[in-house]
Residue frames as qw, qx, qy, qz and C-alpha x, y, z in Angstrom:
[[0.029, -0.425, -0.905, -0.011, 117.18, 17.30, 128.63],
 [0.216, 0.064, 0.058, -0.973, 114.23, 19.53, 127.91],
 [0.013, -0.429, -0.901, -0.065, 110.57, 18.63, 128.49],
 [0.228, -0.007, 0.012, -0.974, 107.66, 20.92, 127.71],
 [0.015, 0.435, 0.899, -0.054, 104.11, 20.09, 128.79],
 [0.137, -0.154, -0.162, -0.965, 101.20, 22.24, 127.67],
 [0.582, -0.364, -0.490, -0.537, 98.29, 20.39, 129.26],
 [0.782, -0.489, -0.326, -0.208, 98.23, 18.18, 132.34],
 [0.458, -0.793, 0.382, -0.124, 101.51, 18.65, 134.19],
 [0.577, 0.466, -0.659, 0.126, 104.79, 16.75, 134.47],
 [0.785, -0.519, 0.264, -0.212, 105.23, 13.91, 136.95],
 [0.440, 0.512, -0.730, 0.106, 108.59, 12.20, 137.35],
 [0.730, -0.377, 0.406, -0.400, 108.06, 8.94, 139.20],
 [0.224, -0.353, 0.903, 0.097, 109.05, 5.31, 139.36],
 [0.730, 0.346, 0.479, -0.345, 105.84, 4.03, 137.77],
 [0.686, 0.707, -0.111, -0.128, 107.42, 4.62, 134.37],
 [0.911, -0.097, 0.010, 0.401, 110.70, 3.02, 135.56],
 [0.321, 0.716, -0.148, 0.603, 112.27, 6.47, 135.72],
 [0.657, -0.480, -0.392, 0.428, 114.30, 6.81, 138.91],
 [0.210, -0.784, -0.029, 0.583, 115.17, 10.37, 138.04],
 [0.580, 0.796, 0.051, 0.165, 116.70, 12.60, 135.40],
 [0.550, -0.652, 0.261, 0.452, 120.43, 13.12, 135.02],
 [0.626, 0.765, -0.106, 0.107, 122.96, 14.51, 132.57],
 [0.826, -0.078, -0.070, 0.553, 126.72, 14.32, 132.37],
 [0.348, -0.280, -0.028, 0.894, 126.94, 18.12, 132.43],
 [0.019, -0.367, -0.491, -0.790, 124.15, 19.46, 130.25],
 [0.304, -0.093, 0.272, -0.908, 121.22, 21.52, 131.42],
 [0.051, -0.384, -0.922, -0.005, 117.89, 20.07, 132.54],
 [0.259, 0.014, 0.029, -0.965, 114.74, 22.08, 131.83],
 [0.011, -0.435, -0.900, -0.014, 111.22, 20.97, 132.77],
 [0.208, 0.028, -0.009, -0.978, 108.48, 23.40, 131.72],
 [0.049, -0.430, -0.900, -0.056, 104.83, 22.76, 132.46],
 [0.211, -0.382, -0.180, -0.882, 101.68, 24.82, 132.27],
 [0.714, -0.452, -0.248, -0.473, 99.95, 22.81, 135.01],
 [0.659, -0.641, 0.341, -0.197, 102.54, 21.77, 137.62],
 [0.564, 0.440, -0.688, 0.121, 105.55, 19.53, 138.20],
 [0.794, -0.501, 0.218, -0.267, 105.71, 16.67, 140.71],
 [0.359, 0.456, -0.803, 0.133, 108.80, 14.70, 141.70],
 [0.840, -0.331, -0.050, -0.427, 107.16, 11.64, 143.22],
 [0.013, -0.451, 0.861, -0.233, 108.66, 9.15, 145.66],
 [0.891, -0.094, -0.170, -0.411, 107.22, 5.65, 145.46],
 [0.927, -0.336, 0.125, 0.113, 109.82, 4.03, 147.69],
 [0.726, 0.085, 0.162, 0.663, 112.77, 5.12, 145.54],
 [0.118, -0.736, -0.073, 0.663, 113.99, 8.74, 145.83],
 [0.575, 0.712, 0.313, 0.254, 113.58, 10.73, 142.63],
 [0.451, -0.555, 0.155, 0.681, 116.69, 12.69, 141.74],
 [0.510, 0.840, 0.115, 0.145, 117.19, 15.44, 139.18],
 [0.594, -0.591, 0.271, 0.473, 120.97, 15.77, 138.76],
 [0.563, 0.826, -0.002, -0.038, 122.87, 17.73, 136.12],
 [0.816, -0.178, 0.139, 0.532, 126.55, 17.29, 137.07],
 [0.342, -0.375, 0.100, 0.856, 127.38, 21.01, 136.66],
 [0.030, 0.353, 0.549, 0.757, 124.64, 22.07, 134.23],
 [0.300, -0.091, 0.211, -0.926, 121.79, 24.45, 135.05],
 [0.052, -0.371, -0.927, 0.011, 118.47, 23.02, 136.28],
 [0.294, -0.022, -0.003, -0.956, 115.22, 24.86, 135.57],
 [0.043, -0.398, -0.916, 0.015, 111.87, 23.58, 136.80],
 [0.207, 0.029, -0.006, -0.978, 109.03, 25.92, 135.81],
 [0.123, 0.349, 0.916, -0.154, 105.58, 24.73, 136.91],
 [0.264, 0.797, 0.395, -0.372, 103.86, 27.79, 135.38],
 [0.541, -0.061, 0.447, 0.710, 105.75, 28.07, 132.10],
 [0.149, 0.425, 0.481, 0.752, 103.26, 30.08, 130.06],
 [0.048, 0.000, 0.340, -0.939, 101.61, 31.90, 132.95],
 [0.395, -0.397, -0.631, -0.536, 98.07, 30.44, 132.87],
 [0.366, -0.483, 0.341, -0.718, 97.96, 31.06, 136.60],
 [0.933, -0.260, 0.050, -0.242, 98.18, 27.49, 137.82],
 [0.804, 0.348, -0.432, 0.215, 100.80, 24.96, 138.79],
 [0.647, -0.710, 0.277, -0.034, 102.47, 23.71, 141.95],
 [0.530, 0.518, -0.654, 0.149, 106.04, 22.48, 142.03],
 [0.801, -0.473, 0.191, -0.314, 106.06, 19.52, 144.41],
 [0.401, 0.417, -0.797, 0.173, 108.97, 17.45, 145.69],
 [0.850, -0.422, -0.155, -0.275, 107.77, 14.54, 147.78],
 [0.582, -0.675, 0.452, -0.032, 109.89, 13.13, 150.64],
 [0.803, -0.118, 0.503, 0.297, 113.06, 11.51, 149.32],
 [0.600, 0.715, 0.220, 0.283, 113.24, 13.58, 146.14],
 [0.504, -0.584, 0.150, 0.619, 116.38, 15.59, 145.43],
 [0.524, 0.835, 0.057, 0.158, 117.63, 18.25, 143.00],
 [0.609, -0.572, 0.268, 0.479, 121.42, 18.57, 142.62],
 [0.547, 0.837, 0.006, -0.027, 123.11, 20.74, 139.98],
 [0.782, 0.040, -0.034, 0.621, 126.76, 20.21, 140.87],
 [0.293, -0.326, -0.049, 0.898, 128.19, 23.68, 140.14],
 [0.013, 0.420, 0.568, 0.707, 125.23, 24.69, 137.95],
 [0.263, -0.081, 0.252, -0.928, 122.49, 27.12, 138.94],
 [0.029, -0.396, -0.917, 0.023, 119.00, 26.03, 140.00],
 [0.266, -0.030, -0.026, -0.963, 115.82, 27.96, 139.19],
 [0.029, -0.369, -0.925, 0.084, 112.51, 26.71, 140.65],
 [0.236, 0.002, -0.054, -0.970, 109.27, 28.48, 139.73],
 [0.035, -0.426, -0.904, -0.028, 105.63, 27.83, 140.59],
 [0.217, -0.508, -0.260, -0.792, 102.39, 29.77, 140.52],
 [0.724, -0.591, -0.148, -0.324, 101.06, 28.16, 143.70],
 [0.700, -0.642, 0.312, 0.016, 102.99, 26.25, 146.39],
 [0.549, 0.584, -0.584, 0.127, 106.63, 25.35, 145.89],
 [0.851, -0.472, 0.177, -0.146, 107.20, 22.27, 148.11],
 [0.452, 0.666, -0.576, 0.139, 110.88, 21.42, 148.59],
 [0.931, -0.355, -0.058, 0.066, 112.74, 18.51, 150.18],
 [0.650, -0.487, 0.296, 0.503, 116.41, 18.73, 149.20],
 [0.540, 0.824, 0.060, 0.157, 117.90, 21.21, 146.72],
 [0.673, -0.542, 0.235, 0.445, 121.72, 21.33, 146.45],
 [0.602, 0.759, -0.022, 0.246, 124.27, 23.30, 144.44],
 [0.682, -0.379, 0.040, 0.625, 127.96, 24.18, 144.60],
 [0.366, 0.700, 0.262, 0.554, 127.44, 27.29, 142.47],
 [0.455, -0.363, -0.271, 0.767, 129.15, 30.49, 143.67],
 [0.087, 0.365, 0.313, 0.873, 127.02, 33.18, 142.03],
 [0.213, -0.013, 0.332, -0.919, 124.46, 35.70, 143.36],
 [0.758, 0.081, -0.003, -0.648, 121.62, 33.55, 141.98],
 [0.027, 0.297, -0.954, -0.028, 123.00, 30.08, 142.64],
 [0.051, -0.387, -0.920, -0.005, 119.57, 28.83, 143.74],
 [0.276, -0.032, 0.004, -0.961, 116.41, 30.83, 143.06],
 [0.041, -0.372, -0.926, 0.049, 113.02, 29.64, 144.34],
 [0.219, 0.002, -0.047, -0.974, 109.90, 31.60, 143.37],
 [0.072, 0.489, 0.865, -0.085, 106.24, 31.08, 144.29],
 [0.119, 0.233, 0.311, 0.914, 104.32, 33.61, 142.24],
 [0.366, -0.428, -0.293, -0.773, 100.80, 33.90, 143.58],
 [0.705, -0.500, -0.062, -0.499, 98.62, 32.06, 146.09],
 [0.936, -0.182, -0.254, 0.160, 101.23, 29.65, 147.35],
 [0.300, -0.879, 0.369, -0.022, 104.31, 29.84, 149.47],
 [0.475, 0.476, -0.729, 0.127, 107.66, 28.10, 149.76],
 [0.831, -0.389, 0.108, -0.383, 106.83, 25.04, 151.84],
 [0.007, 0.514, -0.854, 0.084, 109.39, 22.71, 153.46],
 [0.930, -0.047, -0.196, -0.306, 108.78, 18.96, 153.16],
 [0.887, -0.023, -0.339, 0.312, 110.68, 16.62, 155.50],
 [0.623, -0.670, -0.120, 0.385, 113.44, 17.51, 157.94],
 [0.282, 0.942, -0.175, 0.055, 115.89, 19.20, 155.56],
 [0.028, -0.520, 0.027, 0.853, 118.20, 20.88, 154.99],
 [0.572, 0.658, 0.464, -0.160, 115.86, 22.02, 152.24],
 [0.506, 0.843, -0.106, 0.145, 118.42, 24.22, 150.47],
 [0.738, -0.484, 0.223, 0.414, 122.20, 23.65, 150.55],
 [0.495, 0.840, -0.174, 0.140, 124.93, 25.74, 148.91],
 [0.874, -0.280, -0.018, 0.396, 128.44, 24.39, 149.44],
 [0.477, 0.353, 0.018, 0.805, 130.21, 27.40, 147.86],
 [0.249, -0.560, -0.465, 0.639, 130.19, 30.21, 150.49],
 [0.001, 0.228, -0.206, -0.952, 129.86, 32.84, 147.72],
 [0.146, -0.321, -0.800, -0.485, 126.65, 31.25, 146.40],
 [0.271, 0.011, 0.322, -0.907, 123.37, 32.94, 147.23],
 [0.031, 0.434, 0.900, 0.020, 119.92, 31.48, 147.88],
 [0.209, -0.024, -0.081, -0.974, 117.15, 33.79, 146.61],
 [0.035, 0.426, 0.893, -0.145, 113.64, 33.12, 147.98],
 [0.217, 0.004, -0.146, -0.965, 110.72, 35.03, 146.44],
 [0.063, -0.366, -0.927, 0.046, 107.25, 34.18, 147.74],
 [0.253, -0.404, -0.264, -0.839, 103.86, 35.76, 147.43],
 [0.717, -0.484, -0.176, -0.470, 102.38, 33.85, 150.38],
 [0.689, -0.636, 0.313, -0.153, 104.97, 33.02, 153.01],
 [0.498, 0.479, -0.711, 0.128, 108.23, 31.16, 153.44],
 [0.456, -0.072, -0.841, 0.284, 107.63, 28.15, 155.67],
 [0.333, -0.447, 0.087, -0.826, 104.72, 29.88, 157.40],
 [0.851, -0.356, -0.109, -0.370, 103.55, 26.67, 159.12],
 [0.924, -0.266, 0.020, 0.275, 106.96, 25.17, 159.94],
 [0.273, -0.815, 0.335, 0.386, 110.67, 25.92, 159.51],
 [0.776, 0.614, -0.120, 0.078, 112.66, 25.99, 156.27],
 [0.721, -0.529, 0.283, 0.347, 116.16, 24.62, 156.94],
 [0.572, 0.803, -0.131, 0.104, 118.95, 26.23, 154.90],
 [0.763, -0.385, 0.205, 0.477, 122.65, 25.41, 154.79],
 [0.488, 0.692, 0.166, 0.505, 123.84, 28.57, 153.05],
 [0.458, -0.344, -0.213, 0.791, 125.97, 31.58, 153.92],
 [0.052, 0.134, -0.157, -0.977, 124.25, 34.13, 151.66],
 [0.104, 0.522, 0.845, -0.053, 120.49, 34.71, 151.53],
 [0.173, -0.002, -0.117, -0.978, 117.97, 37.12, 149.95],
 [0.068, 0.444, 0.882, -0.146, 114.25, 36.97, 150.81],
 [0.267, -0.046, -0.154, -0.950, 111.25, 38.76, 149.28],
 [0.070, -0.356, -0.925, 0.114, 107.90, 37.85, 150.82],
 [0.184, -0.322, -0.259, -0.892, 104.55, 39.54, 150.21],
 [0.680, -0.425, -0.081, -0.592, 102.26, 37.84, 152.76],
 [0.922, -0.336, -0.191, -0.029, 102.38, 35.66, 155.85],
 [0.556, -0.755, 0.327, 0.122, 105.44, 34.75, 157.90],
 [0.603, 0.583, -0.531, 0.120, 109.02, 33.89, 157.07],
 [0.777, -0.527, 0.316, -0.136, 110.43, 31.05, 159.20],
 [0.715, 0.546, -0.413, 0.139, 114.02, 30.07, 158.31],
 [0.761, -0.589, 0.255, 0.099, 116.48, 28.00, 160.34],
 [0.470, 0.750, -0.464, 0.044, 120.07, 28.45, 159.18],
 [0.954, -0.276, 0.033, 0.109, 122.39, 25.52, 159.85],
 [0.701, 0.319, -0.097, 0.630, 125.59, 27.35, 158.88],
 [0.402, -0.625, -0.203, 0.638, 127.53, 29.95, 160.83],
 [0.171, -0.413, 0.204, 0.871, 127.85, 33.54, 159.62],
 [0.339, 0.615, 0.681, 0.205, 124.68, 33.80, 157.54],
 [0.096, -0.246, 0.109, 0.958, 124.75, 37.01, 155.48],
 [0.326, 0.679, 0.647, -0.117, 121.37, 38.44, 154.53],
 [0.298, -0.015, 0.358, 0.885, 121.66, 40.54, 151.36],
 [0.325, -0.176, -0.253, -0.894, 118.05, 41.57, 151.16],
 [0.085, -0.325, -0.908, 0.248, 115.02, 40.91, 153.32],
 [0.334, -0.098, -0.101, -0.932, 111.59, 42.30, 152.49],
 [0.094, -0.310, -0.938, 0.123, 108.59, 40.97, 154.37],
 [0.294, -0.184, -0.129, -0.929, 105.24, 42.56, 153.65],
 [0.543, -0.284, -0.757, -0.225, 103.35, 39.79, 155.46]]
């Protein structure tokens, strides 16, 4: 599944009788120039690939705009595929899950004025393969107003401003890189 929006943003919600996006193993790519929202109107919105890569890029052509927003109840699950989340402003996450075992199993990037913002209780990021790594890259904080809950054993963080506030729910967290200029 591949969707490209060049104007007003992509919203996946139940208004259009879409309860989510799923594939039997293929990749899912959502590219927008103005933001992506996974909305919850009483039914959780799920993006599930069953072992294919998932890419959600809320700033696809770099016009310097676009939040990536997961509202409470929304979920992204790639099976053993990788997940790449990208926004220019805030990247708001509820539940992102993968069983991928690579150094970039889940990558979450907030490029400019926004940060990586937890929504709901979490865990916000889960990697079931202990070799899989969560890579967080933020220009304006990682959970600077609350705590980002992660269930991972390998983590890399690059942050250019504000605080980093991470609560690990797994034992033996290995940090492979931590840069905080905030």
